[in-house]
C-alpha positions in Angstrom: 8.0 70.4 -17.6 6.6 67.7 -19.8 9.8 65.6 -20.0 10.3 65.2 -16.2 6.6 64.5 -15.8 6.8 61.7 -18.3 9.7 60.1 -16.4 7.7 60.1 -13.2 4.3 58.9 -14.7 5.7 56.1 -16.9 6.7 53.7 -14.1 3.4 54.4 -12.3 1.3 53.5 -15.3 3.3 50.4 -16.0 3.1 49.1 -12.4 6.7 49.8 -11.4 7.9 51.1 -8.1 10.7 53.7 -8.4 13.6 53.3 -5.9 16.8 55.2 -5.4 18.7 53.3 -8.1 16.2 50.6 -9.4 12.8 50.1 -10.9 11.0 47.1 -9.4 7.9 45.3 -10.6 5.7 43.6 -8.0 6.4 39.9 -7.6 4.3 37.2 -9.3 3.8 33.6 -8.3 4.1 30.5 -10.4 3.2 26.9 -9.6 4.7 23.9 -11.4 5.1 20.1 -10.9 8.4 18.3 -10.5 9.8 17.4 -13.9 7.9 20.1 -15.8 9.2 23.4 -17.2 8.5 27.0 -16.0 8.8 30.2 -18.0 9.6 33.1 -15.7 9.1 36.4 -17.6 11.3 39.5 -17.2 10.2 42.1 -19.7 10.8 45.9 -19.5 8.1 47.7 -21.4 9.1 51.1 -22.6 8.3 53.4 -25.5 11.9 54.6 -25.6 14.7 52.8 -27.3 17.1 51.4 -24.7 20.1 49.1 -25.1 20.3 46.2 -22.6 23.9 45.6 -21.4 23.4 42.9 -18.8 20.8 40.5 -17.5 21.2 38.6 -14.2 19.0 35.9 -12.6 19.4 35.1 -8.9 17.8 32.5 -6.6 17.1 32.5 -2.9 15.4 29.7 -0.9 14.8 31.8 2.2 14.9 35.3 3.6 18.2 35.0 5.4 20.1 32.9 2.8 22.5 34.5 0.4 21.4 34.7 -3.2 22.8 32.2 -5.7 23.4 33.0 -9.4 21.2 31.1 -11.8 22.3 32.8 -15.1 24.0 36.0 -16.2 24.0 37.4 -19.7 26.7 39.9 -20.8 28.0 40.9 -24.3 25.5 38.6 -26.0 26.7 35.5 -24.1 24.4 33.6 -21.6 26.2 31.6 -18.8 24.2 29.2 -16.6 25.7 28.8 -13.1 25.9 26.1 -10.5 23.3 23.4 -10.2 21.2 25.2 -12.8 23.6 24.3 -15.7 21.9 22.6 -18.6 18.5 23.4 -17.2 18.1 27.1 -17.7 18.0 29.1 -20.9 17.6 32.8 -21.7 14.7 32.7 -24.1 13.7 36.4 -24.2 14.5 38.8 -27.0 17.2 41.1 -25.6 16.7 43.7 -28.3 13.2 44.1 -27.1 14.1 44.3 -23.4 13.0 40.7 -22.7 15.2 38.7 -20.4 12.7 35.8 -19.7 14.2 32.6 -18.3 13.1 29.0 -19.1 13.7 26.5 -16.3 13.4 22.9 -17.4 13.1 19.6 -15.4 12.1 21.4 -12.3 13.3 19.9 -9.0 11.9 20.2 -5.5 14.9 22.2 -4.4 14.1 24.8 -7.1 11.3 26.2 -5.0 12.0 29.7 -3.8 12.4 33.3 -5.0 13.9 34.3 -8.4 15.0 37.8 -9.1 15.7 39.2 -12.6 17.8 42.4 -13.0 18.1 44.2 -16.4 20.7 47.0 -16.8 20.7 49.5 -19.6 23.5 51.3 -21.3 24.3 54.8 -20.0 21.7 54.5 -17.2 22.1 54.0 -13.5 18.6 52.6 -13.0 18.1 48.8 -12.8 14.9 47.1 -13.7 14.0 44.3 -11.3 11.3 41.6 -11.3 10.7 38.9 -8.7 9.0 35.5 -9.3 8.0 33.2 -6.4 8.1 29.6 -7.6 6.1 26.9 -5.9 6.9 23.2 -6.7 4.3 20.4 -6.4 5.0 16.6 -6.5 5.5 15.1 -9.9 2.4 14.1 -11.8 2.1 10.5 -12.9 3.8 9.9 -16.2 2.0 6.5 -16.7 -1.7 6.2 -16.8 -4.0 3.1 -16.8 -7.4 2.8 -18.4 -9.8 0.0 -19.2 -11.0 -0.8 -22.7 -14.0 1.2 -23.6 -13.4 4.0 -21.0 -12.2 7.6 -21.5 -9.0 9.1 -20.3 -7.7 12.7 -20.0 -4.0 13.3 -20.8 -2.8 16.7 -19.5 -0.2 19.0 -21.1 0.1 22.5 -19.5 3.0 24.9 -20.0 3.4 27.2 -17.0 4.4 30.8 -17.6 4.2 34.1 -15.8 3.9 35.9 -19.2 1.1 35.7 -21.6 2.4 33.7 -24.6 0.5 33.0 -27.7 0.3 29.4 -28.6 1.2 28.9 -32.3 0.6 25.1 -32.6 -0.3 22.0 -30.5 0.6 18.5 -31.6 0.0 15.1 -30.0 1.9 12.1 -31.4 1.5 8.4 -30.7 4.0 5.5 -30.7 3.2 1.9 -29.9 6.8 0.9 -29.3 10.4 2.0 -29.4 10.9 1.2 -33.1 7.4 1.9 -34.2 6.6 4.8 -36.5 4.9 7.8 -34.9 1.3 8.6 -35.7 -0.5 11.9 -35.5 -3.2 11.9 -32.8 -4.2 15.5 -33.0 -2.7 18.7 -34.6 -4.2 22.1 -33.7 -3.6 25.5 -35.1 -5.2 28.4 -33.2 -5.4 30.5 -36.3 -7.7 28.0 -38.0 -9.5 27.0 -34.8 -10.0 23.5 -36.2 -8.1 20.3 -35.9 -5.9 19.7 -38.9 -4.0 16.8 -40.4 -4.6 14.4 -43.2 -7.2 11.6 -42.4 -4.5 9.1 -43.4 -2.3 10.0 -40.4 -4.9 10.2 -37.6 -7.7 8.1 -39.0 -7.9 5.5 -36.2 -8.1 8.4 -33.6 -10.8 10.2 -35.6 -13.9 11.2 -33.6 -12.3 9.8 -30.5 -9.9 12.7 -29.5 -10.8 16.2 -28.4 -8.8 19.2 -27.2 -10.1 20.0 -23.8 -7.4 22.4 -22.5 -7.6 26.2 -22.4 -5.4 27.5 -25.1 -5.2 31.0 -23.6 -3.5 29.4 -20.6 -1.1 27.3 -22.6 -3.2 24.1 -21.8 -3.1 21.5 -24.6 -4.8 18.6 -22.7 -6.8 16.1 -24.7 -9.5 13.5 -24.0 -9.3 10.1 -25.6 -12.7 8.3 -25.7 -13.7 4.7 -26.3 -10.2 3.5 -25.6 -9.1 0.4 -27.6 -6.5 -2.2 -26.7 -4.3 -1.0 -29.5 -4.2 2.5 -28.0 -1.6 1.4 -25.4 1.7 3.2 -25.9 3.5 6.6 -25.6 1.8 9.9 -26.3 4.0 13.0 -26.7 2.5 16.5 -26.5 4.3 19.5 -28.0 3.2 23.1 -27.3 4.8 25.7 -29.6 5.0 29.3 -28.5 6.8 30.9 -31.5 10.4 29.6 -31.4 9.8 28.1 -27.9 8.6 24.5 -27.5 7.4 22.6 -24.5 7.1 18.8 -24.6 5.7 16.2 -22.3 5.4 12.4 -22.7 2.7 10.1 -21.2 2.7 6.3 -21.3 -0.8 4.8 -21.5 -1.5 1.2 -20.4 -4.8 -0.3 -21.6 -6.3 -3.3 -19.7 -9.3 -5.5 -20.4 -12.5 -4.9 -18.4 -13.2 -7.5 -15.8 -16.7 -9.1 -16.0 -19.0 -7.9 -13.3 -19.9 -10.6 -10.8 -22.0 -10.6 -7.6 -20.1 -9.6 -4.6 -20.1 -12.0 -1.7 -20.2 -10.7 1.9 -16.6 -11.8 2.4 -15.4 -10.1 -0.8 -17.4 -7.0 0.2 -15.5 -6.8 3.5 -12.2 -7.1 1.7 -13.2 -4.3 -0.6 -14.2 -2.1 2.3 -10.8 -2.7 3.8 -9.2 -1.6 0.6 -5.6 -0.5 1.1 -5.8 -1.3 4.9 -5.8 -5.0 4.3 -2.0 -5.3 4.4 -1.9 -3.2 7.6 -4.5 -5.4 9.3 -2.8 -8.7 8.2 0.6 -7.5 9.5 -1.1 -6.4 12.8 -2.7 -9.9 13.2 0.7 -11.6 12.5 2.5 -9.4 15.0 -0.1 -9.9 17.6 0.0 -13.7 17.1 3.8 -13.7 17.4 3.6 -11.7 20.6 0.9 -13.9 22.1 2.3 -17.2 21.0 4.6 -17.7 24.1 1.7 -16.9 26.4 -0.6 -19.4 24.5 2.1 -22.1 24.7 2.5 -21.5 28.5 -1.3 -21.6 29.0 -1.6 -24.9 27.0 1.3 -26.5 28.9 -0.2 -25.5 32.3 -3.6 -26.7 31.3 -2.2 -29.9 30.0 -0.2 -30.4 33.2 -3.3 -29.8 35.3 -5.2 -32.3 33.2 -2.4 -34.9 33.5 -2.3 -34.4 37.3 -6.0 -34.8 37.6 -6.0 -37.9 35.4 -3.1 -39.4 37.5 -4.9 -38.7 40.7 -8.1 -40.2 39.4 -6.2 -43.3 38.2 -4.5 -43.8 41.5 -7.7 -43.4 43.4 -9.4 -45.9 41.1 -6.6 -48.4 41.6 -6.8 -47.9 45.4 -10.5 -48.4 45.4 -10.1 -51.5 43.1 -7.4 -53.0 45.3 -9.5 -52.3 48.5 -12.5 -53.9 47.0 -10.5 -56.9 45.8 -8.9 -57.4 49.2 -12.2 -57.2 51.0 -13.7 -59.7 48.6 -10.7 -62.0 49.1 -11.1 -61.8 52.9 -14.8 -62.4 52.8 -14.6 -65.2 50.4 -11.9 -66.9 52.6 -14.0 -66.6 55.7 -17.1 -67.9 54.0 -15.3 -70.9 52.5 -13.7 -71.9 55.9 -17.0 -71.6 57.7 -18.7 -73.7 55.1 -15.9 -76.3 55.3 -16.1 -76.4 59.1 -19.9 -76.6 59.0 -19.7 -79.4 56.4 -17.1 -81.3 58.4 -19.2 -80.9 61.6 -22.3 -82.0 59.8 -20.4 -85.1 58.4 -19.1 -86.0 61.8 -22.5 -85.7 63.4 -24.1 -87.8 60.7 -21.3 -90.4 61.0 -21.7 -90.5 64.7 -25.4 -90.9 64.3 -24.9 -93.7 61.8 -22.3 -95.4 64.1 -24.5 -95.1 67.2 -27.5 -96.6 65.5 -28.9 -99.2 68.0 -28.8 -102.9 67.0 -31.7 -104.7 68.5 -31.3 -108.3 69.9 -33.8 -109.7 67.5 -31.5 -108.6 64.7 -28.3 -110.2 66.2 -26.8 -112.7 63.8 -25.8 -116.1 64.6 -22.3 -116.8 65.4 -20.2 -117.1 62.4 -22.4 -114.9 60.2 -21.0 -112.0 58.1 -22.3 -109.5 60.4 -20.8 -111.2 63.4 -17.5 -111.5 61.5 -17.5 -107.8 60.8 -18.0 -106.9 64.3 -15.3 -109.2 65.3 -13.0 -107.5 62.7 -12.8 -104.3 64.7 -16.2 -102.7 64.9 -17.4 -102.4 68.5 -20.3 -104.4 69.5 -23.1 -102.7 71.3 -24.4 -104.8 74.0 -27.0 -102.4 75.3 -29.8 -100.7 73.8 -30.8 -97.1 74.6 
């Protein structure tokens, strides 16, 4: 009675669900970023000695899509399959019923359901475990910081299994051919940073481990950044014989002096990233309205030209009319004056000619006056 009861209770206590021919563990979820690595555990825990004969990993991106092989292990040989070649490794200890899979350089298309199957010798039961993998956009591999500020550099190894971190190291290189320097070296057993002061002296008292070691987080904080801190930082998280690495490039820039912000500059800052959109919109609106503006200007200019021409014609007509009237009036006035003058002259001449000559003033015969009268001037014999 005790042996059958043990067979029934063991899966229940370990969280397994017993099917007709398999033993399934409830699925777990794991979230990683593009380019990072993911450790998907598949461990069968048992107090009995069992010999693993085969391990299969399969992938499905949807419910109604056929599963694809990721890797299979048989006769102590692991074979990655398809697009997962050179990116997956069986890192578990097969002798201890561990068929865990390491997926490196995660891609967006890797998101989906992964199923592990472990088969044992001389047994019909199959151990199964499912992992739901969520893939997030890639984290920035290049960071920028100003001199004197602080910067956090993340380094997290994602895993569905609890793995004990054995060592964390951060290395720095200022160039391709420059010698690497130790930024920080951490040993969980000692619980203190280690490394000779000669190797990490210039980072001393400026670097702190801020990640949660229990969650495979080896992130650091670099304070009071210097111009010489610009370069490549490589993080290494060691979990026994398994190592996860990540490289971050840090760019250090000088701080700009603070100046008073003018209203125009303030408006530009408020616009922020929308400046380009606004400028493009103004340019497009100008291009669209340009023909209309040209037509309006031409029409306005034509109206002004017509009005100016009409005013000029009217002015010329008025001027010619005034000049003609003046010419007529001046001609009439001049002729009247001439006529009046001639009439006046004739009257005066007549008056002078008809002046009476009295007998007492008659000259003697042969005098000049008498000779003048004899020369053609009429002689008046009678007085009025």
